[in-house]
A tleap script that builds the chain and sets N, CA, C and O, in Angstrom:
source leaprc.protein.ff14SB
mol = sequence {
  NMET THR ASP SER GLU GLU ASN GLU LEU GLN
  ALA ALA LEU GLU ARG ILE GLY THR ASP VAL
  ARG HIE ARG ARG LEU LEU ILE LYS PRO PHE
  PHE GLN ASP LYS ASP LYS SER ASN SER GLY
  PHE VAL LYS ASN THR ARG PHE ARG SER ILE
  PHE ASP ASN GLN LYS LEU TRP ILE THR ASP
  ARG GLU PHE TYR LEU ILE ASN ARG ARG PHE
  GLN ALA GLY ALA ALA ASN GLU ILE ASN TYR
  VAL GLU PHE ASP PHE VAL LEU ARG LYS PHE
  SER GLY ASP ARG CGLU
}
set mol.1.N position { 1.042 -1.285 0.475 }
set mol.1.CA position { -0.222 -0.008 -0.148 }
set mol.1.C position { 0.911 1.045 0.384 }
set mol.1.O position { 1.845 0.928 1.177 }
set mol.2.N position { 0.426 2.092 -0.380 }
set mol.2.CA position { 1.364 3.539 -1.033 }
set mol.2.C position { 1.072 3.615 0.155 }
set mol.2.O position { 0.316 2.872 0.780 }
set mol.3.N position { 2.216 5.380 0.889 }
set mol.3.CA position { 1.893 5.782 1.814 }
set mol.3.C position { -0.246 6.715 2.344 }
set mol.3.O position { -0.775 6.833 3.450 }
set mol.4.N position { -0.774 7.123 0.920 }
set mol.4.CA position { -1.716 7.872 1.346 }
set mol.4.C position { -2.451 6.987 1.648 }
set mol.4.O position { -2.915 6.979 2.788 }
set mol.5.N position { -2.863 5.724 0.499 }
set mol.5.CA position { -3.806 5.083 1.338 }
set mol.5.C position { -3.549 4.170 2.279 }
set mol.5.O position { -4.377 3.503 2.898 }
set mol.6.N position { -1.822 4.145 2.422 }
set mol.6.CA position { -1.687 3.985 4.037 }
set mol.6.C position { -2.574 4.840 5.781 }
set mol.6.O position { -2.974 4.295 6.810 }
set mol.7.N position { -2.551 6.531 5.288 }
set mol.7.CA position { -3.618 7.373 5.552 }
set mol.7.C position { -4.219 6.935 5.708 }
set mol.7.O position { -4.419 6.455 6.824 }
set mol.8.N position { -5.017 6.752 4.636 }
set mol.8.CA position { -6.838 6.835 3.602 }
set mol.8.C position { -7.067 5.432 4.783 }
set mol.8.O position { -7.950 5.484 5.639 }
set mol.9.N position { -6.273 4.420 4.665 }
set mol.9.CA position { -7.523 2.755 5.755 }
set mol.9.C position { -6.641 3.717 7.436 }
set mol.9.O position { -7.604 3.874 8.187 }
set mol.10.N position { -5.496 4.250 8.082 }
set mol.10.CA position { -5.792 5.002 9.248 }
set mol.10.C position { -7.249 5.927 9.591 }
set mol.10.O position { -8.235 5.840 10.322 }
set mol.11.N position { -6.842 6.586 8.853 }
set mol.11.CA position { -8.827 7.871 8.787 }
set mol.11.C position { -9.762 6.774 9.173 }
set mol.11.O position { -10.603 6.886 10.065 }
set mol.12.N position { -9.552 5.628 8.398 }
set mol.12.CA position { -11.493 5.041 8.027 }
set mol.12.C position { -10.892 4.322 9.513 }
set mol.12.O position { -11.819 4.470 10.310 }
set mol.13.N position { -10.133 3.852 9.980 }
set mol.13.CA position { -10.123 2.052 11.454 }
set mol.13.C position { -10.536 3.356 12.190 }
set mol.13.O position { -11.692 3.270 12.604 }
set mol.14.N position { -9.876 4.647 12.503 }
set mol.14.CA position { -9.695 5.502 13.790 }
set mol.14.C position { -11.688 5.513 13.404 }
set mol.14.O position { -12.318 4.726 14.109 }
set mol.15.N position { -12.282 6.101 12.676 }
set mol.15.CA position { -13.839 6.480 12.522 }
set mol.15.C position { -14.534 5.278 12.614 }
set mol.15.O position { -15.746 5.446 12.752 }
set mol.16.N position { -14.051 3.767 12.573 }
set mol.16.CA position { -14.944 2.697 12.416 }
set mol.16.C position { -14.665 2.510 14.277 }
set mol.16.O position { -15.529 2.428 15.150 }
set mol.17.N position { -13.514 2.492 14.393 }
set mol.17.CA position { -13.094 1.953 16.239 }
set mol.17.C position { -13.804 2.919 16.616 }
set mol.17.O position { -14.563 2.543 17.509 }
set mol.18.N position { -13.973 4.401 16.270 }
set mol.18.CA position { -14.937 5.120 17.371 }
set mol.18.C position { -16.246 4.973 17.639 }
set mol.18.O position { -16.813 5.089 18.726 }
set mol.19.N position { -16.696 4.708 16.578 }
set mol.19.CA position { -18.153 4.102 15.888 }
set mol.19.C position { -18.570 3.019 17.245 }
set mol.19.O position { -19.534 3.022 18.010 }
set mol.20.N position { -17.400 2.148 17.136 }
set mol.20.CA position { -17.592 0.603 17.685 }
set mol.20.C position { -17.310 0.842 19.053 }
set mol.20.O position { -17.830 0.152 19.929 }
set mol.21.N position { -16.512 1.782 19.306 }
set mol.21.CA position { -16.941 2.066 21.136 }
set mol.21.C position { -17.885 3.006 21.274 }
set mol.21.O position { -18.674 2.590 22.123 }
set mol.22.N position { -18.210 4.048 20.883 }
set mol.22.CA position { -19.756 4.908 21.034 }
set mol.22.C position { -21.218 3.834 21.256 }
set mol.22.O position { -22.219 3.976 21.958 }
set mol.23.N position { -20.780 2.718 20.288 }
set mol.23.CA position { -21.253 2.086 20.370 }
set mol.23.C position { -21.732 0.683 21.300 }
set mol.23.O position { -22.751 0.039 21.546 }
set mol.24.N position { -20.338 0.689 21.614 }
set mol.24.CA position { -19.999 -0.542 22.189 }
set mol.24.C position { -20.720 -1.771 21.265 }
set mol.24.O position { -21.932 -1.973 21.343 }
set mol.25.N position { -19.996 -2.422 20.542 }
set mol.25.CA position { -20.071 -3.126 20.173 }
set mol.25.C position { -19.113 -3.960 20.072 }
set mol.25.O position { -17.953 -3.595 19.882 }
set mol.26.N position { -19.459 -5.150 20.181 }
set mol.26.CA position { -18.353 -6.240 19.452 }
set mol.26.C position { -18.095 -7.084 18.473 }
set mol.26.O position { -18.775 -8.110 18.503 }
set mol.27.N position { -17.508 -7.007 17.812 }
set mol.27.CA position { -17.731 -7.235 15.909 }
set mol.27.C position { -17.145 -8.463 15.786 }
set mol.27.O position { -17.402 -9.102 14.766 }
set mol.28.N position { -16.355 -8.966 16.671 }
set mol.28.CA position { -15.256 -10.066 16.043 }
set mol.28.C position { -16.635 -11.610 16.375 }
set mol.28.O position { -16.697 -12.464 15.491 }
set mol.29.N position { -17.537 -11.757 17.582 }
set mol.29.CA position { -18.996 -12.825 17.800 }
set mol.29.C position { -19.102 -12.744 16.317 }
set mol.29.O position { -18.183 -13.373 15.794 }
set mol.30.N position { -19.941 -12.162 15.422 }
set mol.30.CA position { -20.464 -12.102 14.453 }
set mol.30.C position { -19.658 -12.293 13.375 }
set mol.30.O position { -20.352 -12.655 12.425 }
set mol.31.N position { -18.191 -12.192 13.014 }
set mol.31.CA position { -17.339 -12.421 12.416 }
set mol.31.C position { -16.723 -13.923 11.827 }
set mol.31.O position { -16.292 -14.333 10.750 }
set mol.32.N position { -16.994 -14.592 13.467 }
set mol.32.CA position { -16.420 -15.798 14.132 }
set mol.32.C position { -18.339 -16.562 13.723 }
set mol.32.O position { -18.529 -17.401 12.842 }
set mol.33.N position { -18.761 -16.342 14.060 }
set mol.33.CA position { -20.499 -16.993 13.436 }
set mol.33.C position { -20.999 -16.961 12.257 }
set mol.33.O position { -21.986 -17.668 12.057 }
set mol.34.N position { -20.394 -16.030 11.010 }
set mol.34.CA position { -20.020 -16.760 9.596 }
set mol.34.C position { -18.621 -17.489 9.409 }
set mol.34.O position { -18.263 -17.917 8.312 }
set mol.35.N position { -18.037 -17.573 10.293 }
set mol.35.CA position { -16.712 -19.264 9.775 }
set mol.35.C position { -17.080 -20.040 10.371 }
set mol.35.O position { -17.110 -20.022 11.601 }
set mol.36.N position { -17.418 -20.831 9.738 }
set mol.36.CA position { -17.823 -22.035 9.843 }
set mol.36.C position { -16.516 -22.755 9.881 }
set mol.36.O position { -16.593 -23.528 10.836 }
set mol.37.N position { -15.285 -22.880 9.268 }
set mol.37.CA position { -14.505 -23.691 9.538 }
set mol.37.C position { -13.701 -23.047 10.278 }
set mol.37.O position { -12.639 -23.612 10.535 }
set mol.38.N position { -13.929 -21.778 10.806 }
set mol.38.CA position { -12.714 -21.517 12.206 }
set mol.38.C position { -11.269 -21.136 12.000 }
set mol.38.O position { -10.336 -21.184 12.802 }
set mol.39.N position { -11.309 -20.623 10.344 }
set mol.39.CA position { -10.043 -20.198 10.273 }
set mol.39.C position { -9.731 -19.038 10.431 }
set mol.39.O position { -8.508 -18.903 10.478 }
set mol.40.N position { -10.496 -17.791 10.575 }
set mol.40.CA position { -10.348 -17.221 11.229 }
set mol.40.C position { -10.880 -15.999 9.486 }
set mol.40.O position { -10.953 -14.776 9.366 }
set mol.41.N position { -11.052 -16.797 8.792 }
set mol.41.CA position { -11.324 -15.672 7.396 }
set mol.41.C position { -12.293 -16.116 6.968 }
set mol.41.O position { -12.537 -17.322 6.930 }
set mol.42.N position { -13.475 -14.668 6.317 }
set mol.42.CA position { -14.737 -14.564 5.995 }
set mol.42.C position { -14.109 -13.954 4.438 }
set mol.42.O position { -13.113 -13.240 4.325 }
set mol.43.N position { -15.130 -14.531 3.127 }
set mol.43.CA position { -15.112 -13.396 2.595 }
set mol.43.C position { -15.271 -12.399 2.698 }
set mol.43.O position { -15.991 -11.730 3.439 }
set mol.44.N position { -14.584 -12.175 1.927 }
set mol.44.CA position { -14.923 -10.117 1.691 }
set mol.44.C position { -17.292 -9.368 1.417 }
set mol.44.O position { -17.875 -8.386 1.878 }
set mol.45.N position { -17.599 -10.102 0.830 }
set mol.45.CA position { -19.213 -10.078 0.541 }
set mol.45.C position { -20.019 -10.628 2.387 }
set mol.45.O position { -21.042 -10.251 2.960 }
set mol.46.N position { -18.865 -11.696 2.800 }
set mol.46.CA position { -19.865 -11.643 4.252 }
set mol.46.C position { -19.381 -10.338 5.090 }
set mol.46.O position { -20.192 -9.666 5.727 }
set mol.47.N position { -17.966 -10.027 5.037 }
set mol.47.CA position { -17.384 -9.021 5.694 }
set mol.47.C position { -17.982 -7.427 5.562 }
set mol.47.O position { -18.110 -6.519 6.384 }
set mol.48.N position { -18.241 -7.537 4.296 }
set mol.48.CA position { -19.017 -5.864 4.385 }
set mol.48.C position { -20.530 -6.186 4.700 }
set mol.48.O position { -21.215 -5.380 5.331 }
set mol.49.N position { -21.029 -7.379 4.246 }
set mol.49.CA position { -22.282 -7.928 4.920 }
set mol.49.C position { -22.164 -7.591 6.948 }
set mol.49.O position { -23.100 -7.040 7.528 }
set mol.50.N position { -21.558 -7.807 7.304 }
set mol.50.CA position { -21.780 -7.883 8.699 }
set mol.50.C position { -21.660 -6.150 8.872 }
set mol.50.O position { -22.423 -5.512 9.597 }
set mol.51.N position { -20.661 -5.597 8.140 }
set mol.51.CA position { -20.337 -4.194 8.836 }
set mol.51.C position { -21.789 -3.737 8.375 }
set mol.51.O position { -21.573 -2.641 8.892 }
set mol.52.N position { -23.182 -3.582 7.824 }
set mol.52.CA position { -24.198 -2.956 6.948 }
set mol.52.C position { -25.184 -3.431 8.283 }
set mol.52.O position { -25.842 -2.615 8.929 }
set mol.53.N position { -25.161 -4.656 8.519 }
set mol.53.CA position { -25.767 -5.229 9.430 }
set mol.53.C position { -26.207 -4.382 10.900 }
set mol.53.O position { -27.181 -4.016 11.557 }
set mol.54.N position { -24.737 -4.375 10.869 }
set mol.54.CA position { -24.163 -3.708 12.430 }
set mol.54.C position { -24.790 -1.914 11.676 }
set mol.54.O position { -25.653 -1.231 12.228 }
set mol.55.N position { -24.404 -1.707 10.971 }
set mol.55.CA position { -24.871 -0.383 10.564 }
set mol.55.C position { -23.636 0.957 11.028 }
set mol.55.O position { -23.695 2.144 11.348 }
set mol.56.N position { -22.259 -0.386 10.766 }
set mol.56.CA position { -20.769 -0.004 10.374 }
set mol.56.C position { -20.593 0.473 8.623 }
set mol.56.O position { -20.067 -0.119 7.681 }
set mol.57.N position { -21.401 2.011 8.734 }
set mol.57.CA position { -21.462 2.500 7.611 }
set mol.57.C position { -19.978 2.396 7.107 }
set mol.57.O position { -19.200 2.549 8.048 }
set mol.58.N position { -19.230 2.140 5.667 }
set mol.58.CA position { -17.598 2.131 5.466 }
set mol.58.C position { -18.269 2.772 3.539 }
set mol.58.O position { -19.438 2.869 3.166 }
set mol.59.N position { -17.631 2.923 3.145 }
set mol.59.CA position { -17.862 3.398 2.381 }
set mol.59.C position { -16.683 2.620 1.139 }
set mol.59.O position { -15.589 2.221 1.539 }
set mol.60.N position { -17.201 2.449 -0.785 }
set mol.60.CA position { -16.855 1.531 -1.121 }
set mol.60.C position { -15.196 2.030 -1.056 }
set mol.60.O position { -14.641 0.946 -0.878 }
set mol.61.N position { -14.131 3.043 -1.101 }
set mol.61.CA position { -12.838 3.064 -1.142 }
set mol.61.C position { -12.212 2.528 0.576 }
set mol.61.O position { -11.241 1.795 0.759 }
set mol.62.N position { -13.001 3.080 1.547 }
set mol.62.CA position { -12.613 2.140 3.013 }
set mol.62.C position { -13.138 0.752 2.845 }
set mol.62.O position { -12.957 0.167 3.913 }
set mol.63.N position { -13.722 -0.045 1.949 }
set mol.63.CA position { -13.428 -1.220 1.906 }
set mol.63.C position { -12.833 -1.880 0.765 }
set mol.63.O position { -12.931 -3.068 0.457 }
set mol.64.N position { -12.254 -1.028 0.227 }
set mol.64.CA position { -10.808 -1.939 -0.860 }
set mol.64.C position { -9.912 -1.250 0.131 }
set mol.64.O position { -10.255 -1.712 1.219 }
set mol.65.N position { -9.126 -0.549 0.284 }
set mol.65.CA position { -8.723 -0.668 1.613 }
set mol.65.C position { -8.299 -1.464 3.079 }
set mol.65.O position { -7.318 -1.564 3.815 }
set mol.66.N position { -9.637 -1.933 2.997 }
set mol.66.CA position { -9.437 -2.542 4.413 }
set mol.66.C position { -9.070 -3.771 3.435 }
set mol.66.O position { -7.940 -4.253 3.363 }
set mol.67.N position { -10.091 -4.173 2.755 }
set mol.67.CA position { -10.053 -5.499 1.988 }
set mol.67.C position { -8.564 -5.596 1.573 }
set mol.67.O position { -8.038 -6.700 1.715 }
set mol.68.N position { -7.714 -4.437 1.009 }
set mol.68.CA position { -6.371 -4.747 0.579 }
set mol.68.C position { -5.609 -4.636 2.098 }
set mol.68.O position { -5.548 -5.723 2.672 }
set mol.69.N position { -5.099 -3.642 2.735 }
set mol.69.CA position { -4.826 -4.477 4.639 }
set mol.69.C position { -5.428 -5.888 4.612 }
set mol.69.O position { -4.671 -6.857 4.683 }
set mol.70.N position { -6.137 -5.974 4.560 }
set mol.70.CA position { -6.596 -7.689 5.314 }
set mol.70.C position { -6.753 -8.845 4.731 }
set mol.70.O position { -7.490 -9.567 5.403 }
set mol.71.N position { -6.196 -9.570 3.299 }
set mol.71.CA position { -6.583 -9.551 2.687 }
set mol.71.C position { -5.993 -11.111 3.002 }
set mol.71.O position { -4.772 -11.164 2.859 }
set mol.72.N position { -6.713 -12.563 3.458 }
set mol.72.CA position { -5.800 -13.800 3.670 }
set mol.72.C position { -5.971 -14.142 2.500 }
set mol.72.O position { -6.428 -13.535 1.531 }
set mol.73.N position { -5.452 -15.485 2.672 }
set mol.73.CA position { -4.134 -16.488 1.083 }
set mol.73.C position { -5.588 -16.144 0.134 }
set mol.73.O position { -5.238 -15.405 -0.786 }
set mol.74.N position { -6.449 -16.310 0.090 }
set mol.74.CA position { -7.519 -16.076 -0.534 }
set mol.74.C position { -7.988 -14.626 -1.012 }
set mol.74.O position { -8.292 -13.622 -0.368 }
set mol.75.N position { -7.925 -14.927 -2.555 }
set mol.75.CA position { -8.361 -12.852 -3.255 }
set mol.75.C position { -9.228 -12.652 -2.837 }
set mol.75.O position { -9.275 -11.424 -2.779 }
set mol.76.N position { -10.475 -13.226 -2.259 }
set mol.76.CA position { -11.599 -13.267 -1.803 }
set mol.76.C position { -12.391 -13.220 -0.239 }
set mol.76.O position { -13.579 -13.194 0.082 }
set mol.77.N position { -11.249 -13.222 0.454 }
set mol.77.CA position { -11.322 -13.192 1.757 }
set mol.77.C position { -10.685 -12.758 2.344 }
set mol.77.O position { -9.516 -12.578 2.003 }
set mol.78.N position { -11.331 -12.266 3.895 }
set mol.78.CA position { -10.417 -11.145 4.778 }
set mol.78.C position { -10.236 -11.721 6.429 }
set mol.78.O position { -10.923 -12.272 7.290 }
set mol.79.N position { -8.730 -11.162 6.229 }
set mol.79.CA position { -8.564 -12.591 8.184 }
set mol.79.C position { -9.206 -11.693 9.241 }
set mol.79.O position { -8.477 -10.985 9.936 }
set mol.80.N position { -10.228 -11.688 9.364 }
set mol.80.CA position { -10.896 -10.968 10.940 }
set mol.80.C position { -10.502 -10.798 11.872 }
set mol.80.O position { -10.785 -9.960 12.728 }
set mol.81.N position { -9.732 -11.636 11.835 }
set mol.81.CA position { -8.529 -11.819 13.532 }
set mol.81.C position { -7.847 -10.806 12.950 }
set mol.81.O position { -8.646 -9.874 13.029 }
set mol.82.N position { -6.857 -10.392 12.406 }
set mol.82.CA position { -6.038 -8.953 12.220 }
set mol.82.C position { -7.112 -7.794 12.317 }
set mol.82.O position { -7.092 -6.729 12.933 }
set mol.83.N position { -8.005 -8.346 11.537 }
set mol.83.CA position { -8.650 -6.500 11.311 }
set mol.83.C position { -9.339 -6.568 12.404 }
set mol.83.O position { -9.292 -5.459 12.935 }
set mol.84.N position { -10.318 -7.721 13.378 }
set mol.84.CA position { -10.312 -7.866 14.888 }
set mol.84.C position { -9.089 -6.638 15.689 }
set mol.84.O position { -9.226 -5.437 15.922 }
set mol.85.N position { -7.856 -7.633 15.960 }
set mol.85.CA position { -6.543 -6.320 16.074 }
set mol.85.C position { -6.373 -5.758 16.581 }
set mol.85.O position { -6.199 -5.554 17.783 }
set mol.86.N position { -6.388 -4.920 14.903 }
set mol.86.CA position { -6.533 -3.926 14.866 }
set mol.86.C position { -6.770 -3.156 15.801 }
set mol.86.O position { -6.192 -2.756 16.813 }
set mol.87.N position { -8.326 -2.921 14.972 }
set mol.87.CA position { -9.515 -2.533 15.217 }
set mol.87.C position { -9.962 -2.157 16.436 }
set mol.87.O position { -10.907 -1.379 16.566 }
set mol.88.N position { -9.367 -2.642 17.353 }
set mol.88.CA position { -8.571 -2.655 19.122 }
set mol.88.C position { -8.333 -1.662 19.374 }
set mol.88.O position { -8.874 -1.078 20.312 }
set mol.89.N position { -7.228 -1.016 18.437 }
set mol.89.CA position { -6.433 0.197 19.335 }
set mol.89.C position { -7.159 1.326 18.557 }
set mol.89.O position { -6.984 2.539 18.674 }
set mol.90.N position { -7.785 0.839 17.955 }
set mol.90.CA position { -8.783 2.279 17.394 }
set mol.90.C position { -10.081 2.585 17.998 }
set mol.90.O position { -10.921 3.482 17.937 }
set mol.91.N position { -9.900 1.471 18.609 }
set mol.91.CA position { -10.855 2.015 19.735 }
set mol.91.C position { -11.315 1.775 21.522 }
set mol.91.O position { -12.386 1.504 22.065 }
set mol.92.N position { -9.771 2.058 22.099 }
set mol.92.CA position { -9.608 1.990 22.522 }
set mol.92.C position { -9.776 0.413 24.038 }
set mol.92.O position { -9.659 0.361 25.263 }
set mol.93.N position { -10.002 -0.284 23.236 }
set mol.93.CA position { -10.239 -1.650 24.294 }
set mol.93.C position { -8.608 -2.317 23.584 }
set mol.93.O position { -8.485 -2.996 22.564 }
set mol.94.N position { -7.254 -1.723 24.758 }
set mol.94.CA position { -6.265 -2.485 24.856 }
set mol.94.C position { -5.834 -3.879 25.435 }
set mol.94.O position { -4.674 -4.156 25.742 }
set mol.95.N position { -7.156 -4.916 25.572 }
set mol.95.CA position { -6.456 -5.841 25.129 }
set mol.95.C position { -6.043 -6.934 24.535 }
set mol.95.O position { -4.850 -7.236 24.557 }
savepdb mol mol.pdb
quit
């Protein structure tokens, strides 16, 4: 990722993290529920639908950046475990 993309992603994660903190959401269980193989990965379409269902609105550009940064081995999967770990830093959960 380029520096400008990293900065855009940082801003998106800060915004999402603030929303998660204010609404006291735990999003990892929603990902785990969709991860039937318990691999730590979900399809990117499922990832987006979880965000939509929780009313965590992200733009197409933000989704693209998240997808690029947290892409798993398969091109259409996102590593939600790593995403959750990184997002915790932005949502104020230091555990």
